[in-house]
C-alpha positions as CSV (number, residue, x, y, z in Angstrom):
1,M,53.5,169.7,18.1
2,K,51.4,167.3,18.6
3,V,48.7,168.4,15.9
4,K,51.5,168.2,13.7
5,T,52.3,164.9,14.2
6,L,49.3,163.5,13.8
7,K,48.8,165.3,10.7
8,S,52.5,164.1,9.3
9,T,51.2,160.6,10.2
10,I,48.3,160.8,8.3
11,A,50.3,161.9,5.5
12,F,52.7,159.3,5.5
13,G,49.6,156.7,5.8
14,S,48.4,157.7,3.2
15,V,51.2,157.7,0.8
16,L,52.5,154.3,1.9
17,F,48.4,153.0,1.8
18,V,48.8,154.2,-2.0
19,V,52.1,152.8,-2.7
20,I,50.7,149.6,-1.6
21,F,47.6,149.8,-3.5
22,I,49.8,150.5,-6.2
23,A,52.3,147.6,-5.9
24,T,49.3,145.6,-5.3
25,E,47.8,146.6,-8.4
26,L,50.8,145.9,-11.0
27,C,52.4,142.8,-8.8
28,L,49.4,140.9,-7.6
29,L,46.5,141.0,-9.6
30,R,47.8,141.7,-12.8
31,R,50.6,138.9,-11.8
32,Y,53.6,140.6,-13.1
33,D,56.6,138.9,-11.8
34,C,57.6,141.4,-9.6
35,F,59.1,139.7,-6.7
36,A,60.2,136.6,-10.0
37,G,64.3,136.5,-7.5
38,V,62.3,136.0,-4.9
39,R,61.5,132.8,-3.2
40,G,59.9,131.5,-0.3
41,R,56.7,131.4,1.0
42,N,56.5,134.8,2.7
43,I,55.9,136.6,-0.4
44,K,53.3,134.6,-1.3
45,D,51.2,134.3,2.1
46,I,51.9,138.9,1.5
47,S,50.8,138.6,-1.8
48,S,47.7,136.4,-1.1
49,S,46.6,138.7,2.4
50,F,47.3,142.3,0.3
51,Q,44.6,140.5,-2.5
52,R,42.3,139.8,0.1
53,L,42.5,142.9,1.9
54,L,41.6,144.9,-1.2
55,F,38.6,143.1,-1.9
56,Q,39.4,142.2,-5.2
57,E,37.4,138.1,-4.6
58,P,36.0,137.1,-2.4
59,F,38.2,135.4,1.0
60,D,37.2,131.9,-1.2
61,L,38.3,132.4,-3.7
62,F,41.8,131.7,-3.2
63,E,40.8,128.3,-1.4
64,N,44.0,126.0,-1.7
65,H,45.9,128.7,-4.0
66,E,48.5,129.3,-0.5
67,N,49.7,125.6,-1.2
68,I,50.2,125.6,-4.8
69,G,53.7,126.8,-5.1
70,D,54.6,123.5,-2.5
71,S,52.2,120.9,-4.0
72,S,53.5,117.2,-5.7
73,S,53.6,117.8,-9.4
74,G,51.0,116.0,-11.6
75,L,46.4,116.0,-11.6
76,N,44.3,114.1,-8.9
77,Q,42.7,111.3,-10.8
78,H,39.5,109.9,-9.5
79,V,38.6,106.5,-11.1
80,W,34.5,105.5,-10.6
81,D,34.4,101.2,-11.0
82,K,31.5,98.8,-11.9
83,N,29.0,100.9,-11.6
84,C,27.7,100.9,-14.9
85,L,27.6,105.2,-15.4
86,K,28.1,105.4,-19.3
87,T,27.0,109.0,-19.5
88,I,28.8,112.3,-17.8
89,E,25.3,112.9,-17.0
90,S,24.8,109.2,-15.6
91,L,27.9,110.0,-13.5
92,C,26.7,113.2,-12.0
93,N,23.3,111.5,-10.8
94,F,25.4,109.0,-9.3
95,P,24.2,110.2,-5.3
96,V,27.7,109.4,-3.9
97,F,29.7,111.7,-6.9
98,P,31.7,113.2,-6.9
99,N,32.5,112.0,-3.2
100,A,34.3,108.6,-2.2
101,P,35.4,107.4,-5.4
102,D,36.1,104.0,-6.0
103,K,40.3,104.4,-6.3
104,R,42.3,107.8,-5.9
105,Q,45.6,107.9,-8.4
106,V,47.9,110.5,-9.1
107,I,48.1,111.2,-13.2
108,H,51.4,112.9,-14.7
109,R,50.6,112.7,-17.9
110,T,46.8,113.9,-19.8
111,E,46.4,111.0,-21.4
112,I,44.6,107.6,-20.6
113,T,44.4,104.3,-21.9
114,E,42.6,101.2,-20.8
115,Q,42.0,98.1,-21.8
116,K,38.9,97.1,-24.0
117,Y,37.8,94.5,-21.4
118,S,38.4,97.5,-18.6
119,T,35.5,97.4,-15.8
120,T,36.2,101.3,-15.2
121,D,33.7,103.7,-15.6
122,A,34.9,107.1,-15.9
123,H,37.6,109.2,-14.2
124,R,37.5,112.6,-12.6
125,I,40.9,114.0,-13.3
126,F,41.2,117.8,-11.8
127,G,44.0,119.9,-10.1
128,F,46.4,123.1,-11.6
129,I,48.4,123.7,-14.8
130,Q,51.2,125.9,-15.1
131,P,52.3,127.3,-18.6
132,H,55.5,127.9,-19.4
133,F,55.0,130.3,-21.9
134,T,52.5,134.1,-21.4
135,G,50.6,134.2,-24.3
136,D,48.1,132.8,-26.0
137,H,46.9,129.0,-25.8
138,Q,44.8,126.3,-27.7
139,F,43.4,122.8,-26.1
140,A,42.5,120.0,-27.1
141,V,40.3,117.0,-26.0
142,A,39.9,112.9,-28.3
143,S,38.5,110.5,-26.6
144,N,35.8,107.3,-28.2
145,G,33.7,108.0,-25.1
146,Y,32.3,111.2,-23.5
147,A,34.9,113.7,-22.5
148,D,34.9,117.5,-20.7
149,V,37.4,119.8,-20.1
150,W,37.1,122.7,-17.5
151,L,39.7,125.6,-16.9
152,S,39.7,128.1,-14.4
153,E,41.0,132.2,-15.3
154,S,42.6,131.4,-11.6
155,A,43.3,128.7,-9.0
156,N,40.0,129.3,-8.2
157,W,38.0,125.9,-9.1
158,R,34.7,127.8,-9.1
159,T,35.3,130.3,-12.2
160,A,36.3,127.6,-14.8
161,K,34.7,127.7,-17.8
162,E,33.9,124.7,-20.3
163,I,36.5,125.0,-23.1
164,A,36.1,121.9,-25.1
165,Y,33.9,118.5,-25.5
166,L,33.7,115.4,-27.1
167,K,30.6,112.9,-27.7
168,P,30.5,110.1,-29.1
169,F,26.4,111.3,-31.2
170,E,28.2,114.5,-31.5
171,R,30.9,113.3,-34.0
172,I,30.9,114.6,-37.7
173,T,33.2,112.5,-38.8
174,T,32.3,109.8,-41.4
175,S,34.3,106.8,-40.0
176,A,32.1,104.0,-37.7
177,A,34.5,104.0,-34.8
178,V,37.3,106.6,-33.7
179,T,40.6,104.1,-33.1
180,G,43.0,106.6,-31.7
181,P,43.4,110.0,-31.0
182,T,42.5,112.7,-33.8
183,F,40.4,115.9,-33.3
184,N,39.1,116.7,-36.6
185,V,35.8,114.6,-34.8
186,S,34.2,116.8,-33.4
187,R,34.3,121.0,-33.9
188,K,33.7,121.2,-29.8
189,Q,36.9,119.5,-28.9
190,I,39.4,122.2,-29.8
191,S,38.9,125.3,-27.2
192,S,39.2,128.7,-28.5
193,K,42.3,131.3,-27.4
194,I,43.0,131.1,-24.0
195,H,45.7,133.9,-22.7
196,L,46.8,133.2,-20.0
197,K,50.2,134.0,-17.8
198,A,53.9,132.4,-17.7
199,K,54.0,130.8,-14.3
200,S,50.7,131.1,-13.0
201,K,48.1,128.5,-11.8
202,Y,45.2,127.8,-13.6
203,Y,42.9,124.8,-12.0
204,I,41.4,122.7,-14.5
205,E,39.3,119.5,-14.3
206,I,38.6,116.9,-17.0
207,L,35.5,114.6,-17.0
208,Y,36.2,111.0,-18.9
209,V,33.3,108.5,-19.0
210,Q,34.0,105.1,-20.7
211,G,30.7,105.1,-22.5
212,I,28.8,102.0,-24.0
213,K,31.6,98.6,-25.0
214,S,34.2,99.3,-26.8
215,K,35.3,96.5,-29.1
216,R,39.2,98.3,-29.0
217,E,41.5,99.5,-26.0
218,Y,39.3,103.4,-24.1
219,F,41.3,106.2,-24.8
220,L,41.8,109.9,-23.3
221,R,44.1,112.8,-24.5
222,V,44.0,116.2,-24.0
223,S,46.8,118.7,-25.1
224,W,47.5,122.1,-25.2
225,N,49.0,123.9,-28.2
226,Q,51.5,126.5,-26.3
227,P,52.6,130.1,-27.9
228,Q,55.8,129.2,-30.3
229,E,54.2,125.8,-31.0
230,S,52.9,124.3,-33.2
231,N,51.1,121.2,-32.7
232,F,49.2,119.8,-29.9
233,V,50.7,118.1,-27.1
234,V,50.1,116.4,-23.9
235,I,50.3,118.6,-20.8
236,E,53.3,117.0,-19.4
237,S,54.2,117.0,-15.9
238,G,56.0,120.0,-15.1
239,S,53.1,121.9,-16.1
240,L,50.6,119.9,-13.3
241,F,50.1,120.6,-9.6
242,L,47.9,118.2,-7.5
243,F,44.8,120.3,-5.7
244,T,44.7,117.4,-3.1
245,N,46.8,115.0,-1.6
246,D,44.3,112.7,-0.4
247,S,46.0,109.1,-0.9
248,E,46.0,108.5,2.9
249,A,42.5,109.3,3.6
250,G,41.7,106.7,6.1
251,K,38.0,106.8,7.8
252,H,37.2,110.2,6.4
253,K,38.3,109.8,2.8
254,M,33.8,109.5,1.8
255,Y,33.5,113.0,2.8
256,D,35.7,114.8,1.0
257,S,34.5,118.2,2.0
258,E,37.4,120.1,0.5
259,L,37.3,118.7,-3.2
260,P,35.6,120.8,-4.8
261,N,32.4,120.5,-7.2
262,T,31.9,119.4,-10.4
263,K,31.0,122.2,-12.6
264,S,30.2,119.5,-15.2
265,C,27.5,118.4,-13.4
266,F,25.7,121.6,-12.7
267,K,25.6,122.1,-16.8
268,E,24.0,118.5,-17.2
269,R,21.8,119.3,-14.6
270,A,20.1,122.3,-16.1
271,Y,19.9,120.7,-19.1
272,Q,17.9,117.4,-18.1
273,G,14.7,119.2,-18.7
274,Y,12.7,116.2,-17.1
275,K,12.7,115.6,-13.2
276,N,11.5,113.4,-11.2
277,K,8.4,115.0,-9.9
278,H,7.9,112.3,-7.1
279,M,11.4,113.8,-5.5
280,N,10.6,117.2,-5.3
281,T,12.8,118.8,-3.1
282,N,9.9,121.6,-2.2
283,P,7.2,119.5,-2.1
284,V,3.3,121.8,-1.2
285,K,3.8,122.0,2.3
286,I,-0.7,121.7,3.0
287,P,-0.8,120.5,6.8
288,F,-2.7,117.2,7.7
289,L,-6.3,117.6,9.0
290,E,-6.2,115.9,12.3
291,H,-9.6,113.0,12.8
292,T,-10.8,114.6,15.1
293,A,-11.4,117.6,13.2
294,V,-13.7,114.7,11.3
295,S,-14.4,112.0,13.2
296,K,-18.2,112.5,13.4
297,A,-18.3,112.3,10.0
298,L,-19.2,108.6,10.1
299,P,-19.7,106.1,12.6
300,L,-17.4,103.7,14.0
301,C,-17.1,99.6,12.6
302,E,-15.6,97.1,13.1
303,Y,-12.8,95.7,10.7
304,R,-11.2,92.5,10.7
305,P,-10.8,91.7,7.1
306,S,-11.8,88.0,6.1
307,Y,-8.4,87.2,4.8
308,L,-6.2,87.5,7.8
309,L,-5.2,84.4,9.2
310,D,-6.6,83.2,11.6
311,A,-5.3,80.0,14.7
312,A,-6.8,77.2,12.3
313,A,-5.2,78.1,9.4
314,L,-1.6,78.3,11.1
315,K,-1.1,74.4,10.6
316,S,-1.4,74.5,7.2
317,F,1.2,77.9,7.2
318,R,4.4,76.9,5.0
319,K,7.1,78.7,4.6
320,Y,7.4,82.3,2.9
321,H,3.7,81.6,2.3
322,G,3.6,85.7,3.8
323,V,4.9,86.8,0.6
324,F,3.0,84.3,-2.1
325,R,-0.5,84.0,-0.4
326,H,-1.0,86.7,1.8
327,V,0.5,90.1,-0.4
328,K,-3.8,90.9,-0.8
329,R,-3.7,93.5,-4.0
330,T,-5.0,97.2,-4.2
331,H,-6.3,99.4,-6.5
332,T,-5.3,102.9,-6.6
333,F,-6.3,106.5,-8.4
334,P,-4.6,108.0,-10.1
335,F,-2.3,104.8,-10.8
336,P,1.5,105.7,-9.5
337,F,3.1,106.0,-12.7
338,V,6.6,107.4,-12.7
339,K,8.5,108.5,-16.3
340,G,11.3,106.1,-17.2
341,V,9.6,103.4,-14.9
342,D,8.5,99.9,-16.8
343,S,4.9,100.5,-16.8
344,E,3.4,97.0,-16.0
345,C,0.1,98.4,-17.3
346,E,2.0,98.1,-20.6
347,K,2.9,94.3,-20.5
348,Q,-0.9,93.8,-19.2
349,S,1.0,92.5,-16.3
350,Y,0.1,93.3,-12.4
351,F,1.0,92.4,-8.7
352,T,0.4,93.8,-5.9
353,Q,-1.5,96.9,-7.0
354,F,-3.6,97.9,-9.9
355,P,-5.4,100.5,-11.3
356,L,-8.8,101.6,-9.6
357,D,-11.5,102.9,-12.4
358,E,-12.0,106.8,-11.6
359,E,-15.5,106.6,-11.2
360,E,-15.5,104.4,-8.4
361,A,-12.5,106.8,-6.5
362,W,-15.1,109.9,-7.4
363,S,-17.9,107.5,-5.8
364,A,-16.5,107.1,-2.3
365,V,-15.1,110.7,-2.1
366,E,-18.6,111.8,-2.5
367,E,-20.1,109.2,-0.7
368,Y,-17.5,110.9,2.4
369,M,-17.9,114.5,1.4
370,D,-21.7,114.2,1.3
371,S,-21.0,112.2,5.0
372,L,-18.8,115.2,5.8
373,K,-21.3,117.8,4.8
374,K,-23.9,117.3,6.4
375,S,-22.3,116.2,9.9
376,Y,-20.3,119.2,9.8
377,F,-22.6,121.8,8.1
378,E,-21.2,122.6,5.0
379,R,-18.0,123.7,7.1
380,Y,-15.5,121.3,4.2
381,S,-15.9,121.6,0.7
382,L,-14.1,119.7,-1.8
383,H,-10.7,120.9,-3.4
384,S,-9.3,118.2,-5.5
385,V,-8.2,114.5,-5.3
386,T,-5.0,113.1,-3.8
387,R,-5.7,109.7,-4.7
388,V,-7.5,107.0,-3.2
389,V,-6.9,103.5,-2.6
390,K,-9.2,100.2,-2.5
391,K,-8.2,97.0,-0.9
392,E,-11.4,94.5,-1.2
393,D,-12.5,91.9,1.1
394,K,-14.6,90.2,-0.9
395,R,-16.8,88.9,2.2
396,K,-17.0,91.4,4.0
397,G,-16.7,94.9,1.5
398,A,-14.1,97.5,0.9
399,R,-11.7,99.8,2.4
400,Y,-10.9,102.9,1.2
401,F,-8.1,105.5,2.2
402,I,-9.2,108.9,0.8
403,E,-6.5,111.0,0.1
404,A,-7.9,115.3,-0.5
405,I,-6.8,118.7,0.0
406,I,-10.1,120.3,1.2
407,T,-11.2,123.3,2.0
408,D,-12.3,124.8,5.8
409,L,-14.5,127.1,4.8
410,L,-14.2,129.0,8.6
411,S,-11.1,129.3,8.3
412,G,-10.9,130.0,4.4
413,K,-7.3,127.7,5.1
414,K,-7.1,124.3,3.0
415,Y,-5.6,120.9,4.5
416,N,-4.7,118.0,3.9
417,L,-7.5,115.1,4.5
418,A,-6.1,111.0,4.9
419,E,-8.9,108.4,6.1
420,Y,-9.9,105.0,5.9
421,V,-13.1,104.7,5.4
422,F,-15.2,100.8,5.0
423,Q,-17.6,100.5,2.8
424,P,-19.3,97.2,4.3
425,K,-20.8,94.6,1.8
426,G,-24.3,94.7,1.2
427,N,-27.4,96.2,0.3
428,N,-28.0,100.0,2.0
429,L,-25.5,99.7,4.5
430,P,-23.7,103.2,5.5
431,M,-19.6,103.6,4.7
432,C,-18.6,104.1,8.5
433,Y,-14.8,104.6,9.5
434,P,-12.6,101.1,10.4
435,Q,-12.0,100.3,13.8
436,G,-7.9,101.0,14.2
437,M,-7.5,101.9,10.9
438,Q,-6.7,105.7,12.3
439,W,-3.3,106.6,11.7
440,N,-0.8,108.3,14.5
441,K,0.7,112.0,12.5
442,T,3.2,112.4,14.6
443,A,4.3,108.8,15.6
444,D,8.5,109.0,16.1
445,V,9.9,106.8,13.4
446,Y,13.4,104.8,13.5
447,L,15.1,103.7,9.7
448,I,17.5,101.6,10.6
449,L,20.3,100.9,8.3
450,T,22.7,98.5,8.6
451,A,25.9,97.8,7.4
452,K,29.8,96.7,7.6
453,N,32.7,97.7,4.9
454,L,30.1,100.5,3.2
455,G,31.1,103.3,4.4
456,R,30.6,105.6,1.0
457,W,26.9,104.9,1.3
458,V,26.1,104.6,4.8
459,H,27.0,108.3,4.8
460,H,24.8,109.0,1.6
461,F,22.6,107.4,3.8
462,I,23.3,109.6,6.4
463,K,23.6,113.0,4.5
464,N,20.3,112.0,2.4
465,M,18.1,111.8,6.1
466,E,19.9,115.0,7.1
467,K,18.0,116.7,3.7
468,I,14.6,115.4,4.5
469,A,15.2,117.0,8.5
470,Q,15.6,120.7,6.9
471,E,12.8,119.9,4.3
472,T,10.3,119.0,6.9
473,N,11.5,120.1,10.2
474,D,9.6,116.3,11.5
475,E,10.7,116.5,15.3
476,H,9.7,113.1,15.1
477,L,12.1,111.2,12.7
478,H,15.1,109.3,14.1
479,V,17.9,107.3,12.6
480,I,19.5,104.1,14.0
481,I,23.2,103.2,12.3
482,Y,24.4,99.4,13.2
483,D,27.7,99.5,11.8
484,F,29.9,95.7,12.2
485,D,33.3,98.2,12.9
486,S,33.8,99.0,9.5
487,G,37.0,99.8,8.2
488,D,35.8,103.0,5.9
489,I,33.8,104.6,8.2
490,D,33.9,106.7,11.1
491,I,30.0,106.6,12.6
492,K,30.4,108.9,15.3
493,D,32.5,111.6,13.1
494,A,29.6,111.1,10.5
495,F,26.7,112.1,12.4
496,Q,28.7,115.3,14.5
497,R,29.1,116.1,10.6
498,T,25.3,116.3,10.6
499,I,22.7,118.4,11.4
500,L,20.5,115.0,12.3
501,K,20.1,115.5,16.3
502,N,17.6,112.3,16.6
503,Y,20.1,109.8,16.2
504,H,22.3,106.8,17.7
505,Y,24.3,104.2,17.0
506,I,25.5,101.0,17.4
507,T,29.1,99.5,16.8
508,K,30.3,95.6,17.0
509,P,32.8,93.9,16.1
510,G,32.6,90.3,14.1
511,N,30.9,89.5,10.7
512,Y,27.6,91.1,9.1
513,S,24.7,89.3,9.6
514,R,21.3,91.3,8.5
515,A,19.1,89.7,11.0
516,R,21.1,89.7,13.9
517,S,22.1,93.8,13.1
518,F,18.2,94.5,12.8
519,K,16.6,93.1,16.2
520,E,19.5,94.6,18.4
521,A,18.8,97.9,16.6
522,I,15.3,97.7,17.1
523,E,15.5,96.7,20.6
524,S,17.5,99.6,20.7
525,V,14.2,101.4,20.5
526,K,12.5,101.8,23.8
527,N,9.2,103.1,22.6
528,P,7.1,100.4,22.1
529,D,4.5,103.3,19.6
530,S,7.6,104.1,17.8
531,I,7.4,102.8,14.1
532,V,10.7,101.0,13.3
533,V,11.3,100.5,9.4
534,T,13.9,98.4,8.0
535,I,15.8,100.1,5.7
536,D,18.5,98.5,2.3
537,M,21.4,99.6,1.5
538,H,22.1,102.0,-1.7
539,L,18.9,104.0,-1.6
540,D,17.5,107.4,-2.6
541,I,14.6,107.9,-0.8
542,G,12.1,111.0,-0.9
543,S,10.7,113.6,1.9
544,Q,7.1,112.3,1.3
545,F,8.2,108.8,1.9
546,I,8.0,109.5,5.9
547,N,4.7,110.7,6.5
548,E,3.6,107.5,3.8
549,I,4.8,105.2,5.9
550,R,3.1,106.8,9.1
551,K,0.1,106.1,7.0
552,D,0.4,102.4,5.9
553,I,1.1,101.6,9.9
554,T,-2.3,101.6,11.9
555,R,-3.2,100.6,15.3
556,F,-5.5,100.6,18.0
557,S,-6.7,99.5,21.7
558,Y,-8.8,96.3,22.1
559,V,-12.3,97.2,23.2
560,M,-15.0,95.4,25.3
561,M,-18.6,96.0,24.0
562,S,-21.6,97.3,26.3
563,P,-23.2,95.2,27.8
564,S,-26.8,97.1,26.9
565,C,-25.3,97.0,22.9
566,A,-28.0,96.4,20.9
567,C,-27.2,98.8,18.0
568,F,-26.1,96.2,15.2
569,Y,-26.9,94.8,12.3
570,V,-26.4,91.1,11.4
571,N,-25.8,90.7,7.8
572,Q,-25.5,87.2,6.4
573,V,-21.2,87.6,6.3
574,R,-21.1,90.2,8.1
575,R,-21.5,92.1,11.3
576,V,-21.4,95.8,11.9
577,F,-21.1,97.8,14.8
578,Y,-21.1,101.6,15.5
579,S,-19.5,103.9,17.4
580,K,-21.1,104.3,20.3
581,C,-21.2,100.5,20.6
582,F,-17.7,100.6,22.3
583,I,-15.4,101.2,25.3
584,R,-12.4,102.7,24.8
585,G,-9.6,100.7,26.4
586,G,-7.3,98.1,26.9
587,E,-3.9,97.0,25.7
588,A,-2.3,98.5,22.3
589,K,-2.1,96.0,19.6
590,G,-1.0,97.0,16.1
591,K,-3.3,96.4,12.1
592,T,-1.0,96.9,9.5
593,I,2.8,96.5,8.7
594,Y,3.8,98.6,5.3
595,A,6.5,96.9,3.0
596,P,6.5,99.0,-0.2
597,E,7.2,97.8,-3.7
598,I,10.6,99.8,-4.3
599,V,12.1,101.1,-7.7
600,F,15.3,98.9,-8.5
601,L,16.8,101.2,-10.7
602,K,19.0,99.9,-14.2
603,C,22.5,101.0,-15.2
604,G,22.6,104.6,-15.5
605,G,19.4,105.5,-13.9
606,S,18.7,107.4,-11.0
607,S,15.7,109.1,-8.9
608,S,16.4,112.4,-10.5
609,K,15.7,110.5,-14.6
610,P,14.8,107.6,-13.0
611,K,14.9,104.4,-15.8
612,G,14.0,100.7,-13.9
613,A,11.5,98.6,-12.6
614,W,8.8,98.4,-10.2
615,Y,10.7,95.1,-8.0
616,H,8.2,93.1,-7.0
617,D,10.2,90.6,-4.7
618,S,12.4,92.7,-2.4
619,Y,10.6,93.7,0.5
620,G,14.2,95.3,2.0
621,T,12.0,97.7,3.7
622,I,9.8,96.8,6.1
623,A,7.8,99.3,8.4
624,M,6.0,98.6,11.8
625,Y,5.1,99.4,15.5
626,K,8.2,98.4,18.4
627,Q,5.2,96.8,20.2
628,D,3.9,94.4,17.6
629,W,8.2,93.6,16.9
630,N,7.9,92.9,20.2
631,D,4.4,90.6,20.0
632,W,5.7,88.2,17.1
633,G,9.1,88.3,17.3
634,G,10.9,89.2,14.6
635,F,13.2,87.4,12.9
636,S,12.6,83.8,13.0
637,P,15.5,81.9,14.5
638,G,16.6,80.1,12.3
639,F,18.1,84.2,10.8
640,R,19.0,85.2,13.7
641,Q,22.8,84.4,13.1
642,K,22.9,84.2,9.8
643,T,26.0,86.3,8.6
644,T,25.1,85.8,4.7
645,W,21.5,87.9,2.7
646,G,18.8,85.8,2.0
647,G,15.6,85.2,2.9
648,E,14.8,87.8,5.8
649,D,12.8,90.1,4.6
650,W,10.6,87.4,3.4
651,D,10.6,85.8,7.1
652,L,9.6,89.2,8.4
653,I,6.6,88.9,6.7
654,D,5.7,85.1,7.4
655,N,6.0,86.1,11.5
656,A,4.3,89.5,10.9
657,V,1.5,87.2,8.9
658,K,1.5,84.5,11.3
659,G,0.9,87.4,14.0
660,G,-2.2,88.2,12.6
661,L,-1.2,91.6,10.4
662,E,-2.2,93.2,7.6
663,I,0.3,93.8,5.1
664,E,0.2,97.1,3.2
665,R,2.1,96.6,0.0
666,N,2.0,99.5,-2.4
667,R,4.2,101.5,-4.9
668,S,6.2,103.9,-3.3
669,P,7.1,106.8,-6.4
670,W,10.1,108.0,-3.4
671,V,12.2,105.5,-2.7
672,Y,14.6,104.3,-5.8
673,H,17.5,101.4,-5.2
674,Y,20.1,102.4,-6.9
675,Y,22.1,100.3,-9.6
676,H,25.6,99.1,-7.8
677,S,28.8,97.8,-7.4
678,K,29.1,95.0,-5.3
679,A,32.2,95.1,-3.9
680,G,32.8,95.2,-0.5
681,M,29.2,94.0,0.0
682,W,28.8,90.6,1.9
683,N,32.6,91.8,3.0
684,N,33.5,90.0,6.6
685,I,37.0,90.7,6.8
């Protein structure tokens, strides 16, 4: 009896499964309106469950589909304002896009007009359309800017395909300008016929960038030609449904984690061609060779450039002399050119960094490699030269930073050699290692950002740091954010959404003060051997920048001379002491601080496709050892409570110079400052 019952149960279950399968195939997956007379959410929930159960599509393809029937009419309209985004490409490359738009609105018909003096850059319009008829539909777009229309074959945004677009430079019309909605200016502005089913929802997305300044009003119109209709008409509210109701996002609005990705941007990035090699997300990772592995190659020599400020010169020091008189030039091979960034060599105009003659660069490398081979019995061979940076002291000699790839012939492994060497001035004086210029490859680096009411850019900075952490696995990278109680971001929540482990934040009320916030943030770092870095807002930072900071920040311990030391050479202007004359010990003291020259992007430029110039006057990013900050006191008293911006960075350079530190100023092709709206800046409400 039990066996019979079991067989009957299995047979019944099999029949039931087949019936359910057929019903699902006909009524759900093929979208037949089998349950048209039944209302309520339960049918919809059951439908969605069956579709997932039968594995016809991945589970997440139907995200938001369950709520479509309950969504409000209209489409989401996200507006981007005053950021000088003139093409879809520049919109896609804007670092916070598609999250955190300047405005969130609802549009009830697929038509937009803007006054000719509008400051709006772009619109992103998205949501769902629901046709009234089953059959072939056509879509058309008209605009006097850039417009791109994407449509999905279902409610799933991931399956969206481009169906129509319009670009100003691809028009076939002979008229000088498009003065109104018309569908005969480009072959691509009208879609092919697309079969849609009545009462089904389809994801739609429209990107509209207004382009260059117009003498007439800006306009966008997306129309459709439905079955049984003869003309194209604007899609009205009755066929439009919101993707999400995000008008009340509050402090979480900059995350926009539920928003769909912009398919237009995948296309644009694929067609860009050139990509900035300096921002390569997968740089070749060759380990650095420790200094101890090559320390015997050269003797150690005293290093104190003659151009450093001494106590007697402080009386004549004036405000901002640090920038104008004490930032010394360097010469670099190869010279750091970035395609798309204004090249000073074409203008024959340089500021603090100049090209280094290739022959001189190779001569310095070869001399060093000769000493290395002699000292280590031909263990190392040169593979390639990465960079040589020269800084000249006309009285004492030239300092070189040599970066090269070398091969350890014993192990067969390649290493990144990165060493400072010094060539004393005078005949037949040997190259040496400058005392105190051995950089710490594992120093803790604290990147510090301060802000008020610029939540979306703070969030971008956090995501940028997360990206660097993922690419480098750098356990010594730290992040600090000082926030003046911003109303548009929850800093704690923003950090908790990331994989970052080494971070802390400070939140205080009050008016924004750049000097006060950096001072308190730096003082929150307890380890004096850590490097602290002031970071400007609106930046894209490449992962290689972190080690670049370490390379340009050096320090040493005070040393005493051995009483019996007599092994020094006296030159007319220079005394060179060799390594055995030093006894290590004493208090650590910094040698240098780093103030990189960064790229300021022009309108439409990005870190992936730069268009801009090297910004010679900006010192917004400055790196130093925490102990040095303690020693020379940071900002001057007059800046510490200042609640406006201007002069703080140059003040830091002044105080560093007066503290006896050398300023390292080189071009950094890993840091890009975006053109941006000034809205919300200096907002002390």
